[in-house]
C-alpha positions, 0 to 999 in steps of 0.5 A: 429461465430464458434469457434473450443474451447468452449467460450460459458462458458467464454462469458456469465460468470460474469464481473469484477465490476472495472473501468479501467483508462480510466472509462470504465469497465473492460471487464475481467470475475471475478474468480469463486466466486469473484467479480473481475478479476485476475487484479484487486484484485480476485487473492489469495493473492492480496491486502493488508497484515492484520493488518497494517504494516504500522503503525509499528515503525521502530525507527526513530520516537519512543518515546525513539528516539525522546526524544535522539534528543532532550537532543542532541539538548539541548546539543549542544545549551549549548555547542554553548552558553558556546563557545559565552561565551569564544570568 
């Protein structure tokens, strides 16, 4: 097959080692110096951020917030008991 463009380097380049959803190997070429193609994590800044940002406390499950909710629950129980005694 003869092309106007020089596609020889593209055809002999190393292929991405990822598996597609259908279970077949990815046919895209791996990026220079990488094992994966641009679609499977070879691109710059792809993947998860550094550090475990998912584990950050956002306020609802901090110890102080949980203690406050416990106190409010106890107060509500006491108020309910007091209302039952009054009636």
